[in-house]
C-alpha positions in Angstrom: 0.0 0.0 0.0 1.3 3.4 -0.9 1.4 6.1 1.7 -0.6 9.0 0.3 -1.5 10.7 3.5 -5.2 9.5 3.4 -7.1 7.0 5.5 -6.7 3.3 4.8 -9.5 1.7 2.9 -10.4 -1.1 0.7 -9.6 -1.4 -3.0 -8.9 1.9 -4.6 -8.4 3.5 -1.3 -5.1 5.0 -2.5 -7.0 7.5 -4.6 -8.9 10.2 -2.7 -12.6 10.5 -3.5 -14.7 13.6 -3.5 -16.3 12.6 -0.2 -12.9 12.9 1.6 -13.0 16.5 2.7 -14.4 18.0 -0.6 -18.1 18.9 -0.4 -20.2 17.6 -3.2 -22.1 20.2 -5.3 -25.9 20.0 -4.8 -27.9 18.6 -7.5 -29.8 21.1 -9.7 -33.2 21.9 -8.4 -32.6 20.4 -4.9 -32.7 23.9 -3.3 -30.4 25.6 -0.9 -28.5 23.4 1.6 -29.6 23.7 5.2 -27.2 25.4 7.6 -25.5 23.4 10.3 -27.2 23.4 13.6 -24.0 24.6 15.3 -23.9 28.0 13.5 -26.5 30.7 12.9 -27.6 31.4 9.3 -25.6 34.2 7.7 -27.4 37.0 5.9 -27.4 37.3 2.2 -24.3 38.8 0.7 -25.0 42.5 -0.2 -24.2 43.8 -3.6 -20.6 45.0 -4.3 -20.0 48.5 -2.9 -23.3 48.6 -0.9 -23.4 50.1 2.6 -26.2 50.3 5.1 -28.1 53.6 5.2 -27.3 54.4 8.8 -23.7 53.3 8.7 -21.1 56.1 8.1 -18.9 55.7 5.1 -15.6 54.2 6.0 -12.5 56.4 5.3 -10.3 55.5 2.4 -7.5 53.2 3.2 -4.3 55.2 3.6 -1.2 54.2 1.6 1.3 52.0 3.3 3.7 53.9 5.6 1.4 56.9 6.0 1.1 58.4 9.5 -1.4 61.0 10.6 0.1 64.3 11.4 -0.7 66.5 14.3 -3.6 69.1 13.9 -2.6 72.3 12.2 0.3 70.7 10.3 1.0 72.1 6.9 3.1 70.3 4.3 6.4 72.0 3.6 6.6 74.3 0.7 8.4 72.9 -2.3 12.1 73.8 -2.4 13.5 75.3 -5.6 17.2 75.8 -6.5 18.1 79.5 -5.9 18.6 81.5 -9.1 22.0 83.3 -9.5 21.8 87.0 -8.7 22.7 89.5 -11.4 26.2 91.0 -10.9 26.8 94.4 -12.5 30.5 93.5 -12.7 30.1 90.2 -14.5 33.0 88.0 -13.4 34.4 90.9 -11.3 36.1 94.3 -11.7 39.7 93.8 -10.7 40.8 96.9 -12.6 39.3 99.8 -14.6 36.6 97.9 -16.4 34.1 95.2 -15.5 34.8 91.7 -16.9 31.7 91.5 -19.0 30.4 92.9 -22.3 30.4 96.7 -22.0 28.0 99.4 -23.1 29.1 102.8 -24.3 28.8 104.2 -20.8 31.1 101.5 -19.4 33.7 102.2 -22.2 33.8 105.9 -21.6 33.9 105.4 -17.8 36.8 102.9 -18.2 38.7 105.5 -20.2 38.1 108.2 -17.6 39.0 105.8 -14.7 42.3 104.9 -16.4 43.0 108.5 -16.9 42.5 109.2 -13.2 44.3 106.2 -11.8 47.3 106.5 -14.0 47.3 110.3 -14.6 51.0 110.8 -14.6 51.6 108.1 -17.1 48.7 108.8 -19.4 49.0 112.6 -19.3 52.8 112.3 -19.8 52.3 110.3 -23.0 49.6 112.6 -24.1 51.8 115.7 -23.5 54.6 114.3 -25.7 52.2 113.5 -28.5 50.5 116.9 -28.2 53.8 118.7 -28.4 54.8 116.8 -31.5 51.4 117.5 -33.1 51.5 121.2 -32.2 55.0 121.6 -33.6 54.0 120.0 -36.9 50.8 122.1 -37.1 52.8 125.3 -36.4 55.2 124.5 -39.2 52.3 123.8 -41.6 50.6 127.1 -40.7 53.9 129.0 -41.3 54.1 127.4 -44.7 50.7 128.9 -45.5 51.8 132.5 -44.9 52.6 133.3 -48.5 49.3 132.0 -49.8 47.3 133.8 -47.1 49.1 137.0 -47.9 48.4 136.5 -51.6 44.7 135.9 -50.8 44.6 139.1 -48.7 46.2 141.1 -51.6 43.6 139.7 -54.0 40.7 140.6 -51.7 42.0 144.1 -51.5 41.8 144.4 -55.3 38.0 144.5 -55.0 36.0 145.1 -58.2 39.2 145.8 -60.2 40.4 142.2 -60.2 39.4 140.2 -63.2 37.4 137.0 -63.0 40.3 134.9 -64.1 42.6 136.5 -61.5 40.0 135.8 -58.7 39.5 132.2 -59.9 43.2 131.5 -60.1 43.8 132.9 -56.7 40.9 131.0 -55.2 41.8 127.6 -56.6 45.4 128.2 -55.9 44.7 129.0 -52.3 42.4 126.0 -51.9 44.9 123.8 -53.6 47.7 124.9 -51.2 45.3 124.4 -48.2 44.6 120.9 -49.4 48.2 120.1 -49.9 49.0 121.2 -46.4 45.9 119.7 -44.8 46.6 116.3 -46.2 50.0 116.0 -44.4 48.5 117.5 -41.2 45.7 115.0 -41.2 48.2 112.2 -41.9 50.4 113.3 -39.0 47.5 113.6 -36.6 46.1 110.1 -37.5 49.6 108.6 -37.4 50.3 110.0 -33.9 46.8 108.9 -32.7 47.4 105.4 -33.9 50.8 105.2 -32.2 49.2 106.6 -29.0 46.5 103.9 -29.2 49.2 101.2 -29.3 50.8 102.7 -26.2 47.5 103.0 -24.4 46.6 99.4 -25.3 49.7 98.3 -23.2 48.5 100.5 -20.3 44.9 99.3 -20.5 45.9 95.6 -20.8 47.5 95.8 -17.3 45.1 98.3 -15.8 42.1 96.0 -16.7 43.7 93.3 -14.4 44.4 95.8 -11.6 48.2 95.4 -12.0 50.8 98.0 -11.7 51.7 99.8 -14.8 54.5 102.3 -15.4 56.0 103.9 -18.5 58.9 101.4 -18.4 56.5 98.4 -18.3 54.4 99.8 -21.1 57.5 100.6 -23.2 58.8 97.1 -22.8 55.5 95.8 -24.2 55.6 98.1 -27.2 59.3 98.3 -28.0 59.6 94.8 -29.7 56.7 95.8 -32.0 57.5 99.4 -32.5 58.4 99.1 -36.2 55.3 97.1 -37.1 53.3 99.6 -35.1 54.7 102.5 -37.1 53.9 100.6 -40.3 50.3 100.0 -39.1 49.9 103.6 -38.1 51.2 104.9 -41.5 49.0 102.6 -43.6 46.0 103.3 -41.5 46.6 107.1 -41.6 47.2 107.1 -45.3 44.2 105.0 -46.4 41.7 106.7 -44.0 42.9 110.3 -44.8 42.9 109.8 -48.6 39.7 107.9 -48.5 37.9 110.6 -46.5 39.2 113.3 -48.7 38.5 111.7 -52.1 35.4 109.6 -51.2 33.8 109.5 -47.8 32.5 105.9 -47.8 35.8 104.1 -48.4 37.5 106.3 -45.8 34.8 105.6 -43.2 35.0 101.8 -43.8 38.7 101.8 -43.5 38.6 104.0 -40.4 36.2 101.7 -38.6 37.3 98.2 -39.8 41.0 98.9 -39.1 40.5 100.9 -35.9 41.5 98.0 -33.7 44.6 97.0 -35.6 47.0 98.9 -33.3 45.8 97.4 -30.0 45.6 94.0 -31.7 49.2 94.3 -32.8 50.5 95.2 -29.3 48.4 92.9 -27.1 48.3 89.9 -29.4 51.9 90.3 -30.5 51.1 89.5 -34.1 52.5 90.6 -37.4 51.6 93.6 -39.6 49.1 91.7 -41.7 47.6 89.8 -38.7 46.9 93.1 -37.0 44.6 94.3 -39.8 43.0 90.9 -40.2 42.2 90.7 -36.5 40.7 94.2 -36.5 38.4 93.3 -39.4 37.4 90.1 -37.7 36.6 91.8 -34.4 34.6 94.6 -36.0 32.7 92.4 -38.4 29.1 92.1 -37.3 29.5 95.1 -35.0 30.3 97.9 -37.5 27.6 100.4 -36.4 28.3 99.8 -32.8 32.0 100.4 -33.1 31.4 103.4 -35.4 29.0 104.9 -32.9 31.5 104.6 -30.0 34.3 106.1 -32.0 32.2 109.0 -33.2 31.1 109.7 -29.6 34.7 109.7 -28.5 35.7 112.1 -31.4 32.8 114.4 -30.6 33.9 114.6 -26.9 37.5 115.2 -28.0 36.5 118.0 -30.4 34.2 119.7 -27.8 36.8 119.5 -25.1 39.6 120.9 -27.4 37.4 123.8 -28.5 36.6 124.7 -24.9 40.2 124.5 -23.8 41.6 126.4 -26.8 39.0 129.2 -26.7 40.9 131.4 -24.3 44.1 130.9 -26.3 42.4 131.9 -29.6 40.6 135.0 -28.4 43.6 137.2 -28.7 44.9 135.8 -32.0 42.4 137.7 -34.3 40.7 134.5 -35.4 37.3 136.1 -34.9 38.1 139.1 -37.0 36.7 137.3 -40.0 33.2 137.2 -38.4 33.2 140.9 -37.6 34.7 142.0 -40.9 34.1 139.4 -43.6 35.8 141.4 -46.3 39.1 141.5 -44.4 41.6 138.6 -44.6 43.7 138.5 -41.5 47.0 136.7 -41.4 48.1 135.6 -37.9 51.6 136.4 -36.8 54.2 134.1 -35.3 53.1 135.1 -31.7 49.5 134.3 -32.4 50.4 130.9 -33.9 52.5 130.1 -30.9 49.6 131.0 -28.6 47.3 128.7 -30.6 49.9 125.9 -30.4 50.0 126.4 -26.6 46.3 125.8 -26.4 46.6 122.8 -28.7 49.2 121.3 -26.4 47.0 121.8 -23.3 43.9 120.4 -24.9 45.7 117.6 -26.7 47.4 116.4 -23.5 44.0 115.1 -22.3 42.0 114.7 -25.4 44.4 112.5 -27.4 44.9 109.9 -24.7 41.2 109.8 -24.0 40.3 108.8 -27.6 43.2 106.3 -27.6 42.0 104.7 -24.3 38.4 104.4 -25.7 39.7 102.6 -28.8 41.8 100.2 -26.7 38.8 99.4 -24.4 36.6 98.8 -27.5 39.2 96.2 -28.6 38.9 94.4 -25.2 35.1 94.7 -25.3 34.9 93.1 -28.7 37.1 90.2 -27.6 34.9 89.7 -24.5 31.8 89.6 -26.7 33.1 87.4 -29.4 35.8 85.2 -27.8 35.0 85.1 -24.1 38.1 87.1 -23.1 36.4 88.1 -19.8 37.0 84.5 -18.6 40.6 84.7 -19.5 41.0 88.1 -17.9 39.3 86.8 -14.7 41.7 83.9 -14.5 44.7 86.1 -15.1 43.6 88.5 -12.4 42.9 85.7 -10.0 39.2 86.7 -9.5 36.8 84.1 -8.2 33.4 84.0 -10.0 30.6 85.6 -8.0 28.5 83.1 -5.9 24.8 82.6 -6.8 23.7 83.3 -3.2 
């Protein structure tokens, strides 16, 4: 007999039968089975979801692990990551400019701040350039003496001068003025470009908050002095001739090549690379660079006229307004007085324009090449915290 766990029986007892612990289903039509006498009859099963009318609804079953909180408890507000606060100085301001893209106010303020912090150096360079410019201007004006006297003689002829004589005198005078004005403009632009290269060396260190002296700036410029002179000469020649012969080419050259001098000094490139870098930095920002340079020139002109006004009052320059028929020729003393006013005004105005141009170069590099990050690393400035 095989042990199957069931009771022993006769033949076939090894296989359990339905009667061994499994109730047999009632036959159809035999009615409901009677309940056992030991247990009361259970009520009929209510429909799914039904509840007695007088029984309150049971609360929903809470999720596992939930615990009821004390009365008055409020869920904590959702936490959000703090947003970085705006910093007006970008990555910092270790020197004269903030390390971020600059607007026109920032550029002008940077030039004035550099002028104040390094007044002796900047004004010293400006004074040397202004003296050279005034000396060359004085020589050019002396050269015009003969033509001015000739013009005065022709004006005195009055109605007796023939039309041909007046025309020849007029065109001859204007021709001489143009011949002298061209070298004067070339010299002025040449000296301004060289000054911009010198100021680029000053601004390059002043933007990092480092010490800068004339010796340090000169060591930066000296190895590139000859290429700087070449850049200044080409830039002055092209822009001056372009402006005199046709305004549009002169303006294009004046703006697109304006940053060649600081690019040559600070990037230590070659003659050709300086012009290429200037064109690359100005491309896409032509009108912005043009606007900044024009504002700087307007400020320079206004400042120079204000400073030179006391020096020109006694030179007879206003006689032409009071007596238009009279042509006055200034003497040597009057020209020297004008030159003195030019030196005083140029000592401040010339470095100001050069500083603005050098800062425009740094601004374009920060905008296009992320130079503000490099400057911050070089200055050892930690980025501002978000909170």
